[in-house]
matplotlib code that plots the C-alpha trace (Angstrom):
import matplotlib.pyplot as plt

x = [140.1, 142.9, 145.3, 146.9, 150.7, 149.8, 147.1, 146.7, 146.3, 143.9, 144.4, 145.2, 146.5, 148.7, 149.6, 153.5, 156.6, 158.9, 161.5, 159.2, 156.0, 153.1, 152.7, 150.5, 151.9, 149.2, 149.5, 148.5, 151.1, 154.0, 152.2, 154.5, 157.7, 158.4, 157.0, 158.1, 155.4, 156.7, 154.2, 155.9, 153.4, 154.4, 157.2, 160.2, 159.0, 161.5, 161.3]
y = [137.5, 140.1, 141.7, 144.8, 145.3, 146.0, 143.9, 140.2, 137.1, 134.7, 132.0, 128.8, 125.4, 123.7, 120.3, 119.5, 116.8, 117.3, 113.9, 111.0, 112.5, 113.9, 117.6, 120.1, 123.8, 126.3, 130.0, 130.7, 128.9, 131.3, 134.2, 137.4, 135.6, 136.6, 133.9, 134.1, 132.0, 130.5, 129.5, 127.4, 126.0, 122.3, 119.7, 119.4, 122.1, 125.5, 128.1]
z = [100.7, 100.7, 102.8, 103.4, 104.6, 108.6, 108.4, 110.9, 109.6, 109.6, 111.6, 109.8, 109.8, 107.4, 107.6, 107.2, 108.1, 111.0, 110.1, 109.1, 111.2, 110.2, 112.4, 111.4, 111.7, 113.6, 113.0, 116.2, 117.8, 116.6, 118.1, 119.0, 116.6, 113.1, 110.3, 106.5, 104.4, 101.2, 98.6, 95.5, 92.4, 93.8, 94.4, 92.0, 89.6, 89.3, 92.0]

ax = plt.figure().add_subplot(projection="3d")
ax.plot(x, y, z, "-o")
ax.set_aspect("equal")
plt.show()
């Protein structure tokens, strides 16, 4: 899949944790807000 600048992001859900509770993050729940996604190669690696 490719995306160009200005294209809407596809709907997706990412697994996450809030405190000690597992929580999924659904992009649709942030509609109308600015969202920054940061990608890194893995935990405990430089980046």
